[in-house]
N, C-alpha and C positions, 0 to 999 in steps of 0.2 A: 018521036017520043023516046024511043030506045036510046037514041044518041044522047039525049039530054041526061038520062039516068047514068049512062056510062061515064060522062064527063064529071058528074057529081061524085061518083064512086072513086074516080081517079084523083080528084082534088082531096077527097077525104083521106085517101091513102098517103098522099104527099104530106098532108098536115100531120098525120100520125107519125110519119118517119121523122119529120123535122122536130116535132115535140119530143120524141124518144131520144135524140142525139144530145140535146141540151140537158138532160136530167143527170145530177150528181148524187147518186144514191148511197155511197159508202165512204167511211172515214179512212184515212191512211192508217197503216199499222206498223209499229216498230217494237223492238224488244223492250221488256220492262226494266232491264238493268244492264249496264255496260261497265267493264273494267278497262281503264286506260293507263298507258305509260307514256311519259314524255321525258326526254333528257334535258338537263340544265342548259345545254348549249343548242337546243332545238325547240321548235314551237308546234310541231305536228304531234298529235296525240294518236298513239296506236291503240285502237279499241278492240276489245274482245267481248262479244263477236263483233264483226265489222258493222258499220252503220249502214243499214238499208231500210228504206220505207216502202211498203207495199200498199197498193190500192186496188180493190176489186172492180172498180170502174174501168180499169184498163181493158182494152187498149183505147178507150175513148180519149179523144183529144181533150185536153184541159182536165176533165173530171178524173181521168186515170193517170195523170202526171203529178209528180211531187215538185212543188215550186220552192220549198225551203224548209229550214229548221229554226226553231226558236229556242234559245237557252234561257232558263230561269234559275233563280237562286235556289241553292240546295237547302238541306235541313239546317245547316249552320248559318245560313243567311249570306254566304259569300260564294263566289265562284263564277257567277254570270258575267261579272265585269271583266274577268281575266280571260275568258274563253268565248269562242264563237264557233258556229257550225255552218258549213257551206254545202250546197248540193253539187255533186260532181256530174250526175246524169239524171235528168228529169224523168226519163221514161223508166229507168231501172230503180230510181229512188236511192242511188248510192250517195252517201254524204261523207264529210270530213270534219273532224273537230280539231281546232288548233287554238293556241294561246295568242292573245293579242300583244303581249309583252314578254320579255324573258322571265323565266321562273327561277326562284332561288330555293334550293332544297333546304338550306340551313334556316331560312326564315319560315317556310311552310312546305312541309314535305308532301302532304296529301290535300286534294281539293275534291269537293262534291258539289254537283249541281244537277239540274233536271233538263231534259231536252224534249222537244215536241215537234212532230212533222206536220206539214199542212200541204193539201193539193192545190191545183190551179183553179179550182172552182168550175164555173160554167162558161167561162170565156177568157179572153186575154186580159180583161180587167180584174180577174180573180173573184168575180161575184159568186157568192154562195160557196166559197171554199170551205172545206172541212178539215179539222185538226185531229191529230191522233191523241192517244193518251200520253201522259208524261212519263218518260223513262229516266231513271236515276243513273247518273254517270259518275264513277269514282276514278279520279285521275291521280296517279302517284308519280311524283317527280323523282326521277332517278339521279343519284349523286354522281358528281364528277370530282375526282381527286384534285381539288384546287388548293387545299390548305396543307401546311407542313406541321409536324408536331412542335409543341412549345412546352418547355419545362415549367413546372409550377414555381420553382425557386431557381435562381441563378447560381446559388452557392449553398452547398450542404456541408454541415460540420458534424463531427462525432468524435468522442473520446473513448478509448478502450484501454484496458490494462495490458501490459506486455506479457508475452510468453504463453498466450492462449489462442486457439482457433475458434472463431465465432461463426455461427450459421448466418447471422445477419448483423452487420455493423450499422448500416444506414440504408434507407430505401429512397431512391429517387423516383420521381413521377413526371411524366409528360402527357399532355392532352392534345387532341387533334380536333379542329373545329368542323370537319366534314360531318355530314348528317348520316351517312350510311355506315353500318358496321364494317363494311369492307375497307373503307378509307379512314374512318374515325378511330379505329383501334390501333394501339401501338403493338406491333408484332414482335419487336425485339429492341434491346438496348446494347450498347457497345462501349467499351473503354478504349478511347482513342490514344491515351498516353501509353507509350510502350514501356515494358519492363517494370511494371509495378506489381507488388505481391497481392493483387486484389482481382476478384472476378465478379461479374454481374450477370444475373439471370434475366429471363424475358419479363419478369414482373418488376424489375428495377432494384432487386435486393443485392446489396454489395457485401461481400464477405472477403476475409483475408485467406490467401492460399498458403500462408506459412506463418509461424509465430513471429510476432513483431518484437523488436528490441528497441527500447527507448534510448539506450546508449548509442546504438548505431545510427538511428534516425528517429528523431522525436516527432516530426510532423511529416506526413505524406500528403502530397497535393497532386491530383490528376483530374482529367476531363472525361466526361461521358457524353454520348449522343444517343438519339432515339430515332427509330424508323417506324412509319405506319405500314399497314398491309399493302398499300400502293407503292411502297418502297420510296416514299418521300422522306428525306432526312430532316431532322429538326432544324429550325431556323437558326438557333444559337445553342451552343453546347453548354453544359452545366459543369461547374467546378465542385469538386469534392475534396474536403480537407479532413484528414483523420489524424488526431493527436494521440500519440502513444503515451499512456501514463505508466510510471513505474509501478512495480508490484504493489498492490493495495495493502496497506497496513492500517487496521482500524485504530483510531486515536485522534488526538488533537493535532491539528496542523497549523503552523504559524505561531507556536508558543515562543515567546521571548523570555529568556531566563532573567535578564537584567532590565529593569525599568527605572529610568531616572526622572526625578521630580525636582524642578527648580522652585524654591520658595517664592510665593507670591503668584503662582500660576493658576490658582483656583482649583478646578477639577480637571483631571486628565484621564483619558481611557487607559485601562491597564492592558486590554487585549484587543487592540484595534483591528488586527487581521486574523484573529483566532477563529477556527471553525472545526466542527467535528466531522470526521470521516468514519462512516459505519460500513463501508465496502458493500453497499446494497443490502445490508442486513436490516430487516424490518424490525423497528423498535416502536413500542407504544408508550414508553415513559422514559424521560431523561431527567436526571437530577444532578446538579453540579453545586458544590460547596466551595466558595472562595474564602480563605482564611488569611487574615493579615495579623501578624504577630507584632504587637507593640508593647508587650509587657516589660521589656527592658528599657523603654523610653520613659524616663521620669517615673511617675506613679501610674503605670498601666498604659499610658498613651501620651501624646503631645498635648500639653495644656499650657496656659499662660505661665511664663517663667518668672513672674513677679512673686514676691512673698505672699503668704496667705492674707495678711492684713492689707497689702496693696491691692490684691485682687478683689477683696471685699469692698474696698473703696471704689474701684473701677466699675464694679457691678451694681453699685448703689445699695449694698447691704446695710442693715441696721447695725449701728455700732453698739459696743458694750459687751463684747464677748470676753470671757475669762479663759486664759490659757492654762489648762490643767497639767500640761507637760512642757513647761517653758525651758529654755536653755539653762543649764546649771549656773548659778551665780550666788553671791552671798545673800541676796534678797529672796531667791527661790532655790533653796538647796535640797528640796525633796526629790529632785530628779538626778542628783549627783551620783547616786549609787547605781543607777541604771546604765547598762552598756548601750552605746550608740553605734550606728553604722553610717558610712558615707552615703550621700544621696546625690544623684545627678542634677537635681534642681535646687541644691544648696539648702534644703530643709533638713531639720533635725529628726532622725529616725531612731526610736528607742526599741530595744529588743527585750522580750519577755520570755522566760524559760518555763513558765508554768508552775514555778515553785517559790523561790525566794526573790524573784524580781518583781517587786511591788512598790508603787509610788503612793505614799500617804500624804494627801493634800492637807495642809495645815488648816486649823479652824478659822484663822483670819480670812482665808480665801473662801472657804465653804460658807461662811456666814453671809457672803454677798450673793448667794445663789438660791435664796429662798423663793417659794412660790410654786404653784402647780402649772404654770405656763413657762416653758423653757424650750430651748433648741440645743440638742447635743450633736456635735459634729466631730468627725474623726476620719483619718486615713487608716485603713486596716489591710493587713496581709497575713493570712493564716500560715502557720508553719507546717511543712510536710507536703508531699505531693498529693496524697490521698488520705484525708482524715475522716472520711465518712465511715461510720461503723459498718461492719459486714453484716449480712443477714443472719449469720450463724450465732451472733451474739444474743444472749438472753437478757431478760430485763434485769437480772441480778448483777451481771458483770458488765453492763454498759459503761462507757466512759462518762464521767461526770461533766456537767456543763462547765465551760470556760468563761469566766466572768471578765468582761472588759472594764466596766465601770460599776461601782457599787457605792451608793450614797444615801445618807440620811441627813435631811436638812430641816431646819426649824422654820415653821410658817406661823408667825405670830404666836399663838398659844398652843400649837400642835406641831407634830413632826410628821413628815412624809418620807417615804423610802422608795427607791427604785434601783434596779440593777439591769444592766444590758449584758446578755450572755449569748454564746454560740454553742451549739451542740450538733455535731455532724454538719449537715447543710441547712440547719435551721437557726434563725436568729430570734431571740425572745427578749421581750421587755417585761420585767416583773415590776408592777407599780402598786404602791400602797399609799392611797391618799392620806390616811390618818392611821398611824401605827397603833393608836390606842382604841380606835372605834371601828373604822371601816375595814372591809375585807379586801384582800389583794386581788388584782386582776392581772392576767398574763396575756400578752399579745404575741402571736407567733407568725413568722414569715419563713417560707421555704424558698431558699434562694441558692442558685448555682454559684453566685458570686462569693458566697461565704466560704465555699470549700474548693475553689479552683486555684488556690495558692497564688493569686495575682492581687495587685494593688486595686482597691476600690474605696470610694468615698461614701460614707454613710452620714446622712443628715436626718436626725430624728426630732420631729417637732411635736411637742406634747402640749395639748390644750385639753386636759382631762375633762370628759371622757374620750375626746377625740385624739387620735395618734396618727401622724403621717410620716411615712418613711420614704426617703429619697436615696436611691443607690446610683451613683454616678449621674445624678441629675434626673433620674427616671423614677416616677412614683410607683410604689408597690403597696397594695392593700394587705391588711393582715389576713393570713389564711385561717386563723382560729383565734377566738377570744373566749377565754373561759375563766371561771373562778377557781382558784387553787384550793379552796376549802380550808380545812383546819390546819393552818401553819402557825408556828409560834410567832408572836408579835416581836418585831425587832425592838431593840432597846431604844428608848427615847433619848438618844445621844447624837449630837451633830458630828458627822465625820464622813470622809470620802476616800475610797481606795481606787487606784488604777491598776489593773492587771490581776486582781483577785478580789475576794470578799472576805469578811471576817466571820469567824464561827459564832453562831448565836450564843449569848451568855445565858446560862441557866440560873446563875446566882445573882439575883437582882439586888441583894443586900450589899454586895461589895460595891456596886455602882452607887447606891444611895450613900454609902459611907465614904464616897470619893476615893475608894481604893480600886484602881483599875487593874484587872487581871491581865495576864500575858495574852496578847492577841495571837490567835492562830488563823492562818490564811487557808481558805478553802476555794476550790474552783479556779485555780490559777490559769491564766491565759497563756497560750503558747503561740507566739507570732510576733509581728511588728506593728507598732502604732506610731502615728505622727499626727501633729496638728489637732490634738484632742482639746476642744473648746466647748464651753457652755455659755449660752447667753440667755439670761432670764428675761421674761417679757414676751411680747408678741412674736409670732413665728414669721419666717421669711416667706414671701410669695414664691410660687413655682418658677416664675421667670428669673428671679434672682438666683435661686438654687441652681437652675440649669446653666446660667451664665458663670457661676462660680466653679462648677466642677464637671461640666460636660466636656467630653473630649473634643479637641479642635481638629483632629484628624480621624479618618476612617474611610470605610467603603461606602459607596453610594451608587445609585442607578441613574443613568443619564436622563431619560425622558420616559416616564411611565405611560404617557399617552400613546407612544408608538409601540407599546408592548403588544405583541401578537395575541390572538385569541388562544385561550388555553394555557397561557403562561402565568406563572406565579413568582413573585419576588418577596423574600423575607430577609430582613436585616435585624440583627440582635441589638439591644439597647446601646451597647458600647460601640456599635458599628465596626466591629472587628471580624464578623462572620456574615457573609451574604449567601443566601441559598436561592438558586434558580430551579424551577421545575416546569416541564412542558412535555408535549407529545409530538410536536412537529419539529423536525431537524432544522429546517430553514428558519423558522421563527426562533428557535433556540439559539442558533448561531448569531442571529441579529441581536438577540438579547445579551448574549455573552459579550459582544463587542461594545455594549453600552455600560458595562461595569466600570466604574471610575474610582479614583482615589482623590480625596479632597483634604486640604489642610488650610484652615482659615487664618493661621498665624502669619504675620509678616516676617518674623524671624523664626521659622520652623527649626526644630531641633535636627541637626544633620545626623546622618547615620543610616544603617541598613535595617530594613524591616523585612523579615522573611515572609514569603508569599507561597501559599499552597492552593492547589486546585484538585479536588476530589470529585470523581464522576461515577455515577452508578446508572446502568441501563437495565431496562426490563423489556424483554422481547416476547413475541408470541410463542416462540420455541425456547423455553427456558434452558433446555439442555445445551443448545448451541449459542446462547446469548453471549455477547462480547463482554469482556472484562478489561477495563482500562486502568492502567497504573496511575498512581498519584503523581502530579507534576509539582515540582518545587522550583521556586525562583526567589528573587528578592527585589525589593523596591529600595532604591538609593535616594535619599533626600540630600541634595547637594548643599554645600555650605552657602548660606545666604550672604548677600552683599552686606558687609559689616558697616553699620553707621559710624560716621566720623563725628565725634563730639568735640567741638572746638571751643576752648575758653580763651577769651581775649578781652581787650578794653582795660587791662590793668598793667601799668608799667612795671618794669623790674624793680623800681625804687619808689618808696613812699617816704618823703621827708616832711616832718612836722615839728614845730616847737615842742619840747618836752612837756610844758604845762598843759598843752591840749590833750596829751595822753593821760594826764593825771586828773582830768575833768571827770564829772560824774557819769558821762555817757561815753567817754573814750573817743577814739577816732575810727571811722569806718575803714575797713581794709580794702573793700572791693566796691567803691561807690559807682563805678562805671563799668561794671562787669557785663559782658555780653556772652551768651551761650548760643551757639549755632550747631545744629545737627543736620548732617547731609549724608546722602548715599552716593557712592561712586559706582558707575556701571560702564561696561564697554560700549563703545559707539562704533558703528560701521562707517568708517571714513572712506571706504572705497566708493560708496554710493555718492559721496560728495566730492569725488575727484582728488582725494588725498591719499597719500601712501601711508602704510602702516596702520596701527590701531591707536586709539585714544581713549581716555577715561573722561566721562562726563559726571560732574557732581551736581546733584539736585538737592536743594534745601527742602527738608520735609519736617512735618510737625511730629515730634516724638514725645515720649513720656519718660522722664528721668525717674529713677527710684532711689537715688542716694547721692549725696555730696559730702566730702570730708575736708576739713581744714585742719592741718597738722603743723605744729611748730617744729622747725628743723633744729637739730642740735639737742640741747637739753630740754626737758619738759618744762611746762609752765610752773612757776613757783606761786602757789595759790595765795601766799602772803604778800606778794609783790605785784602780780600781774594776773589777768584773766581775760577770757574771750566772752563777749556778751552777744546775745541773740534776742531779737524781738519775739518773745514767747507768745504774744497775742497773735502775731502773724502766723506763727507755727501752728498754734492750736486752731486758728480759724481755717487753715488749709487742711487740717487733719493729719499733719505730718508728725513724725516722732523725732526726738533729739536725744543724743547722748553727749554730754559735756564732761570731759575729763581733762586732766592735766596733760595727757598725751595727744589728744585729738578732740575735735568736736564733729560729730556725725549727724547728719540730717537725712532721714530715710522716709520712704513712702512714695508711691507712684503719683506723680503730678506732672503738669505741663512744664515746659522750659521757662515760661514767663513767671510762674509761681516760684520756681527755684531761683530765678534771677532776683526777685523781690526779697526773698529770704536771705540770700547770700549778700546782697547789698546792705542788709541791716546788720551784718556781723561786724562787731566793733572790738577793738583792742584797748584795754584800759590798764594803767599802771597806778600803783599806790604812790602816795606822796614821797618824794625823795628817792624813788626807786628807778629813776631814769638811767638807762644804759646807752651805749653807743649805737647798737643795731640789734635787730631780731628778724629772723627769716621765717616765712610761713609758706606752706605748699597747699594748693587747692586742686582737688580732682573730683570728677563726677562720674557716675556710671548709670547704666540702665539694664533692664532684663536681669535683675538680681545679680548685678556685677558681671554679667556676661560681656558687656561692651563698656569700655572705659574711655575717658577723655584724655587729652593731653594734661600734663602736670604743669600748673601755673605757679611759678615761684615768685614770691614778693619779698623784697628786702625793705624793712622798716628802719629808717634812720631818725634818731632823736636829736633835735637841734638845741644846743645849749647857748646861753647868752655870753658874749665876750666880756662884758663888764664884770662878770663874776669869776673870770679866769685869772690865774696868776701868770705874769710874764716877767722873766728876768730882765728884758730890755725890749724897747720898741722894735729893734731890728729882728730879734728872735720872734716876736709876735708876727711881724710881716713875713718873715721867712717861713713861719709855720703854715701860713696860708698858701704861700707860693709853692711849697714843696708837694702839694697834692693837686696838680693841674688836672688830673683825671676826674676829680669830684666837682660837684656843683658848689657855688658860693655858699649856699645854705649848709651843704654837707661839710664844707671846710670848717665853718664855724662850729658845727656840731662835733667835729672830731678834734677839737683843741683840748687844752689841759682840763682836768677835772676840777671840781669845786675846791677852792683853797681851804675850806674847812676840813677837808680830808688831808691832814698834814702828811700822812704817810705816803701820799701819792705824788706830792709836789716835787721832791728831789729827783725822783725817777723820771718824771716828765721833763724837767729842765735838762737833765743829762742827755736825754734822747734828742732834745732840740739842738743842743750844742753839737752833738755828734753829726746830726743831719746837716747843720750849717757847714761844718768842716768838710763833709763829703761833697756838699754843693760847690764849695770853693775849688776843691780838687778837680771836679768835673769841668768847671769853667776854665781852669788852667789847661787841662787836656784839650778842650775845644779850641783854645787859642793856639796851642802848638800845632794842632791838626790844620788849622786855617792857614798858619804861616807856611807849612810845608806845601799845601795845595797851591798857594800863590807863587811859591818858588818854581813849581813845576810848570805853571802856565805863563809866567812872566817872561817877556822877551826884552825888557828895558834894562836900565842900569840897576846895579846892586842896591844903590841907595834908595831907588824907587821901590825895590822889593822890600827893603827893610821898613820903609815908611808904610807900605801897604800891610805888612805883617803886624806892625805895632799898633795900627789904628783899630779901634774897637767899633764894631758895627752896632750902633745904638738903635738900629731899626728892629732888632730882634726882641729886646726887652728893656723896659724902663720901669723902675719901681719907685714910687713916691709914697712915703708912709705918713699917715696922719694918726698918731696914737690916740688922739682924743675922739676919734670917730665912734659913735654909739653903735650898739648892736642892731638897733632898729633901722638905721640908715642902710644896712646891708640886707635886711630880711626881705625887702620888697622885690628883690631881683633874684632870689634863690630859685624860684620855680622856673624862671626863663632859661636858666642855663642847664636844666636837667636834660640828660641824653646827649650832651655835646662835649663830654669830657675827653673824648678821643680825637677831637678835631685839633688842627694846628692852631696855636695861639700866637697872637701878635700884640705886643704891649705898645700903646701909643706914648710917644715922648711928651712929657708935661712941660709947660712953659717954665722958663727959669725963674720968673717972678711969681711962681705959684705960692698961694697963701697957705696957712696952717690947716685950713679945712679941706685940703685936697684929699681925694680918695685913691685907693688902689684901683687902677684901671687896667683891665685885661680886654684887649680888643680881639673878638672872635668873629669868624664868618659864620653867621647862622644860615639857616635854610633859605631865608629871604634875602641873603646877601648884605644885610645892614649890620652895622657895628652895634653890639649890645654892651651896656655898662653894667658892672657888678660892684 
């Protein structure tokens, strides 16, 4: 019994021991956080503290041993993939963390993940193993100096003025791609080019070590390199270029004193390379004024060079204007007492002295200017440099108004009065619609153009109560319109004065009794006037006025769309002054380079136009603000290519029977006239493989403004001869004609075809029995108011007379009379024979001349015979008898004359035109048959241009 109890107790003990060995009661333990370091070229992580896992079940087998570590994602969700942890000793729990693949500090410098240890459980299969808590591991990847510095730019440029030392001229910069401060920082820079006057610090700032001289060396070029703190040198060095500028002088740079303009070029920039240098002075406002002086060109600027009437026609202006200051002539003598001045545009300029220089327009002219709708136009230039009254003048001693035009005209059953005056810089129109009933109205304009002593055109359109003023084609509204109040009524008498006004009459009885008192002038005008015209009726539209009198040249701005922000451009109405204003220097320089000069005339007036540029600067520091001097230059308008006007199509001779000239219509002088206008210009022949230069002539469509037909020698005798023109054609084309005994002139701007039609209609007519032998005429044309002229075409008119009416002493004399003028045509020979036998006083003289000519002819023939004999003797080698025979023989191949005295004048007239122009050719007379009858003709055999014999 006891034995059985003992065995049971022993088995129980063994069971208890076995059960106690398999029990895994505790979890492994590790630190809560680890700090690790790993090099870029290594995969083992050095942890602090070292990785050890402890288990309280030790030293039990399995339960007290550490079988492994598990790596989990860190807070950022990455890290577990790149790292792993292995157990080095299961009993001590030592472990190792390492990376699965090479790490890159530049891509990711720090990694974080969690790690967890687990034991071996209760057996070799790891059943019931326990895990420790999760510990955070921070791994930092240590950098390796694997990258070299790289410069941000391969080339650095800077500009500095000469003669100064600078703390920094330019800064170079290099970067290193390494991740650590030790290797990514640039520790120092170095200039590797020797012997340069520059130094560089560790921050890359380059300065000069001595003052630089632009004359000695304008550009300095050198190389620099960089080193990181690991002493790696830059992969590529950087180049530094320092330009030394001359000493800075504030002002405009690139100013060209002379600017050339070729007519027909359109618009050209005046300052293409101009820019403002402020020497680093800060400015907040820049204003530049460009002034082009054109007052000496024509009337203030370059305008159309045609006459005023021609320009009106070209611009489509309404006709019907009356010239109040016409050229002095017997028909318009009221301007003969006024002094005149020369004008560059060939217009007539009258001078007024403010006292006795007054033009009184006759009543016959004033009577056609009635109505309250009219347009007054004139060119005006005030006398004196500054005529504006000073501010110290009182009301009592002010200068009186200067009257330009003063007029009273009749309107049906009433009279209206107006006067145009200037006072200082004010222009006034005093208008009285009805001098007997209505009250006057005064219109005032304040204009700089009135007192600047320059030429200006005024166009005043009155459609009462509306008044429009155009000055140089620009509209100006009245500054003030007021009623003048109680002013004495002008006398109801029709009259008009230019240059002053009349003193009001107080004695009306003298006027009613038709006794005119002595007129006293008041308000005399002091200055120049030209082209004063009045046109009653409707006013001109603005487009026509602008076309008539606007300047064709002036200043302009290239492209307003490219104008920078803050920039302003202002151009005065005459385009002679352009003002630029801005606050940014760069934008201002670009704007100045777009200031242009334009001239729309094909034949611009050549000459010099002075040019000025005035600049004002406003700085933040007004005391040290820059002051720029005025720049002066000049614009040269070159001579334009002169047009070549060629007249052709008319032969040098015109032969017609005298009765045709005595007809009612006469004979046309230029029936086949041709007018061609061309321009010659230089051609670059080098581009075409030719040597030297050449001129190319291009036919162009031009406008003529005048042609003149002038008889050469004595003037036309109005009782015997005259020149006729188709006046319907002239009036239809709006041309003007002057027909005198000395010349006939056709004027007015029109096309070449119109002038051809008019000149082809010019005819020459003789009175009955007034035929003469010849008359010569000269034709010439011009354009641009006589500026360019054509060639002079000379025409000789020959009058052909009938042979039947001529007196001949003998048949032989008659035949010799024709033969003795071989240089003339057959028709001209007959026209140069003896005059009419009814003029008895002429016949004896003519017969004597014929006899003398015949004797001279025989002498010439004898001399020719002797000369021929001598020449045969010199050449002959035969017998003397043969020589004599040869010398006595007459060569009848040279000339044979067969005379038929009964031949009529009409039988020879049919061939007169065929021989024209061949008088200088060699003549050969064909020998007639011996049995020729009495109706044989004089035959002159000539070689024409076609090589065929022609009969006359």
